[in-house]
N, C-alpha and C positions, 0 to 999 in steps of 0.2 A: 330496176328498183330506183325510185326517185329518192334523192337525199333529203332527209328531214332535218329541220333546225333543232339543235340540242336545247335552245332556249325555250322552245315550245314544249319540249319534254319536261324541262324543269318546272314550267308553269303548271303543267298537268299534274306532275308529282306533288308539288306544293298544294295544289287544290285538293287532290286526293287525301293528302296528309291532314289538312285542316278540316275538311268535311268529315273524314273518318274519325278524327279526334272528337269533333263535336257530337257525332252520332254515338260514339262510345260513352261520352259523358251523359248524354240523354238516356242511354240504355242502362246506366248504372242503377237507376231506380226501378227497373223492371226485373223481377226476380229471374225469369228464364232467359234474359238477355244480359245479365250482369257480367257474364264472362267477356263480353266485348270491351269492357272497361279495364280489364286486367292489363297491367303494363308496368313499366319502370320509368324512373326519372334519372337522368344522368347529366353531368356537366359540372360547373363550378358555381358556387353561390356568390352573390354580389360582394364585391370588395369596394370600399369607398376611400378615396384619397381627398383629404381636405387641404388645399393649398392656400387657404386664407382668402384668396380672390376667387378661386374656381374650386368647385367641388365636383369630382368625377366619380361616377359609380360604374363599374364594369361587372358583368356577369353573363353567363350563358347556361341555360337549362333546357334540356329536351325532355319531353314527356311523350313516350311512345306507348300506345296501347294496341290491342288486337284489331280494333276497328280501323285505326289509322293504317296499319299494315295492309288490311284488306282494301282500304281506300287507295293506297299506293298501287297495289296490284291491279285494281280496276282501272286506275288512271293510265297505267302503262298499256293495258289491253286496249283501251279506247284510243290512245295515241297511235298504236300500231294499225288500228282500223281506219283512222282518219287519213 
């Protein structure tokens, strides 16, 4: 078994996550596919620090839906086949 690069796996998973999330949002308007958009958001909302000279905003929010989970699974499957 040849060793595969973990960075390539990360790229595949991120692509699966983004494409799946996009397909989930597109499927939200179709009645029989609306279940693909079911998901949760988690993280912390943006916090702003105003230091007078510099204004810094920090925040991190993840939105995971069913389609993005399916996209991740397909990406891992493709990674194993490549």
